[in-house]
C-alpha positions in Angstrom: 18.1 16.0 39.0 20.8 15.3 41.7 20.5 12.5 44.2 22.8 13.4 46.9 26.4 14.7 46.6 27.6 14.5 43.1 25.0 11.9 41.8 23.0 12.9 38.9 20.1 10.8 37.2 20.5 10.1 33.5 18.5 11.7 30.8 14.8 11.4 30.7 12.6 10.3 27.8 12.1 13.9 26.5 15.8 14.4 26.1 16.7 11.4 24.0 16.1 10.9 20.2 16.5 8.3 17.7 20.1 7.8 16.2 21.9 8.7 19.4 25.0 6.6 19.5 27.5 5.5 22.3 30.9 3.8 21.5 32.9 2.2 24.2 36.1 0.2 24.2 37.2 -2.5 26.8 40.0 -4.8 26.9 39.3 -8.2 28.4 41.9 -8.2 31.3 42.7 -11.3 33.7 41.9 -9.2 36.6 38.3 -8.4 35.5 37.8 -12.2 34.6 39.0 -13.2 37.9 37.0 -10.7 39.8 33.7 -11.9 38.0 34.6 -15.7 38.3 35.3 -15.1 42.2 32.0 -13.2 42.8 29.8 -15.6 41.1 31.9 -18.7 42.2 31.8 -19.8 38.5 34.6 -22.3 38.0 33.7 -23.4 34.3 37.0 -24.6 32.9 36.2 -23.1 29.5 36.8 -19.6 31.2 40.1 -20.3 33.1 41.7 -23.6 32.1 44.1 -23.3 29.3 44.6 -27.1 29.2 40.9 -27.8 28.9 40.0 -24.9 26.8 42.7 -26.0 24.2 40.8 -29.4 23.7 37.5 -27.5 22.8 36.6 -25.7 19.5 37.6 -22.4 21.2 41.3 -23.5 21.6 41.8 -21.0 24.5 39.8 -19.6 27.5 36.8 -17.4 26.7 35.0 -14.7 28.3 31.7 -15.6 29.9 28.7 -14.4 28.0 27.0 -13.1 31.1 30.1 -10.8 31.9 29.7 -9.4 28.5 25.9 -8.7 29.1 26.9 -7.2 32.4 29.3 -4.6 30.4 26.4 -3.8 28.3 24.2 -3.3 31.3 26.6 -1.1 32.6 26.9 1.1 29.6 23.1 1.6 29.9 23.3 2.4 33.6 26.2 4.8 33.2 25.7 6.6 29.9 22.6 5.8 27.6 20.4 7.0 29.1 22.4 6.8 32.4 21.8 6.5 36.2 18.3 5.6 37.1 17.5 3.7 33.9 16.1 0.2 34.0 16.4 -2.7 31.4 13.2 -4.1 31.0 14.0 -6.7 28.5 16.9 -7.9 26.3 17.5 -10.0 23.2 21.1 -10.7 22.8 22.9 -13.2 20.6 26.4 -14.3 21.3 27.8 -15.1 17.6 31.5 -15.6 18.3 33.5 -16.3 21.4 35.6 -13.4 23.0 38.8 -14.2 24.5 41.2 -13.0 27.2 43.1 -10.0 26.3 41.0 -9.1 23.5 39.8 -5.6 23.0 36.2 -5.2 22.1 34.2 -2.3 21.1 30.4 -1.9 22.1 28.2 0.1 19.8 24.7 1.3 21.2 22.2 3.2 19.3 18.7 4.4 20.0 16.5 3.0 17.5 13.1 3.8 19.0 11.6 6.2 21.6 8.3 5.1 22.7 6.7 7.9 24.7 3.4 6.0 25.3 5.3 3.1 27.0 8.2 5.5 28.4 10.7 3.3 27.1 13.5 3.3 24.5 14.9 0.6 22.3 18.7 0.4 22.1 20.3 -1.7 19.4 23.6 -3.3 20.4 26.5 -4.6 18.6 29.8 -5.9 19.9 32.9 -6.1 17.7 36.2 -7.6 18.2 39.7 -6.8 17.1 39.0 -8.0 13.5 35.7 -6.0 13.3 33.6 -9.1 13.4 30.2 -8.8 15.3 30.5 -11.0 18.4 27.2 -9.9 20.0 24.2 -8.3 18.6 20.7 -7.7 19.9 18.2 -5.0 21.2 17.3 -3.9 24.8 14.2 -2.3 26.0 14.9 0.4 28.4 13.1 2.4 30.8 14.9 5.7 31.1 15.0 7.7 34.4 11.6 9.2 35.4 10.7 12.0 37.6 10.4 10.8 41.1 6.7 11.1 42.4 6.4 13.1 45.4 3.7 12.6 48.0 1.7 15.5 49.1 1.8 16.1 52.9 
């Protein structure tokens, strides 16, 4: 279904099956971090101040976990299942810090299709450059549904 010029809804529940996967790679660039911090007015020194971060267990500035969550949300909204989908719940664990300039890989996999509840369960893993898991968890997602039209 199209929503205006060149806008298409993602796949509906019947078009999705267990085992489908999506892999995305992102590099943590300063411009993206500064944009996020500016939009949220988040001035946590752990995210931007090298002097402060060097005195912590992290030794250098880290990427905010909510920014990583946003990247996962974006992958759901753009690709799996795509535009029109909605995250109903999420359970994410942040196992290791992600640092500025790191390249990370997002691995998403459909592990359950629940037709009765019109939901999907998406397993998420995020790996750093050393292939260590930095984020893991599950999302419960409602894929796009058919728009209800009112009889006139």
